[in-house]
C-alpha positions in Angstrom: -40.5 -50.9 -90.6 -41.3 -50.1 -86.8 -37.3 -49.3 -85.4 -37.0 -48.3 -81.7 -34.7 -45.3 -81.3 -31.7 -46.4 -80.2 -29.1 -43.4 -78.1 -26.2 -42.9 -80.0 -22.5 -43.8 -78.4 -20.5 -41.0 -79.5 -23.2 -38.8 -78.0 -22.9 -40.8 -74.9 -19.4 -41.8 -74.3 -19.3 -37.6 -75.0 -21.6 -36.9 -72.1 -19.5 -39.2 -70.0 -16.5 -37.5 -70.5 -17.9 -34.5 -70.0 -19.4 -35.2 -66.9 -16.1 -36.6 -65.4 -14.2 -33.9 -66.6 -16.6 -31.9 -64.2 -16.4 -34.1 -61.4 -13.1 -34.5 -61.0 -12.2 -30.9 -61.0 -14.7 -29.8 -58.5 -13.4 -33.1 -56.1 -10.5 -32.1 -55.0 -11.9 -28.4 -54.3 -14.5 -30.2 -52.2 -12.0 -32.3 -50.4 -9.7 -29.4 -49.6 -12.5 -27.6 -47.9 -13.0 -30.1 -45.6 -9.6 -30.7 -45.0 -8.5 -27.6 -44.2 -11.7 -27.1 -42.0 -10.2 -30.0 -40.4 -6.9 -28.9 -39.8 -6.8 -26.9 -36.3 -8.3 -30.5 -34.6 -6.0 -32.6 -36.4 -3.0 -30.2 -34.8 -4.7 -30.3 -31.4 -5.4 -34.1 -32.1 -1.6 -35.0 -33.1 -0.2 -32.7 -29.6 -1.0 -36.0 -27.1 0.4 -38.2 -29.4 3.9 -36.5 -29.7 3.5 -36.3 -26.2 3.5 -39.9 -25.9 5.6 -41.0 -28.3 8.3 -38.2 -28.2 11.5 -39.8 -26.9 12.3 -39.1 -23.0 16.1 -39.5 -23.1 16.5 -35.7 -23.0 18.7 -35.1 -20.0 18.0 -35.5 -16.2 16.9 -32.2 -14.8 18.0 -32.8 -11.4 21.4 -34.0 -12.4 21.8 -30.7 -14.5 20.5 -28.5 -11.5 23.3 -30.3 -9.1 26.1 -29.1 -11.7 25.3 -25.5 -11.5 25.0 -25.5 -7.8 27.6 -27.8 -7.0 30.5 -27.4 -9.7 33.5 -28.3 -7.8 32.6 -31.5 -6.7 32.3 -32.9 -9.8 35.9 -31.5 -10.4 37.3 -33.2 -8.0 36.0 -36.8 -7.9 38.4 -39.6 -8.9 
């Protein structure tokens, strides 16, 4: 009888789970390294976005300067 050797399913499954476990444990460390190396560039890239979308209603600097130089004129207005 000529029987072809067949792969043992339990051995194949065990090897699959072993490789999957090793891969899943190494994957987060590899991505963490890439993200950490990119953090300074990501911070620099967010600066223009913050200035672009920052609220612009944080007070009129000219009006505040006039109030400091002429405080009496503000008090006597009807």
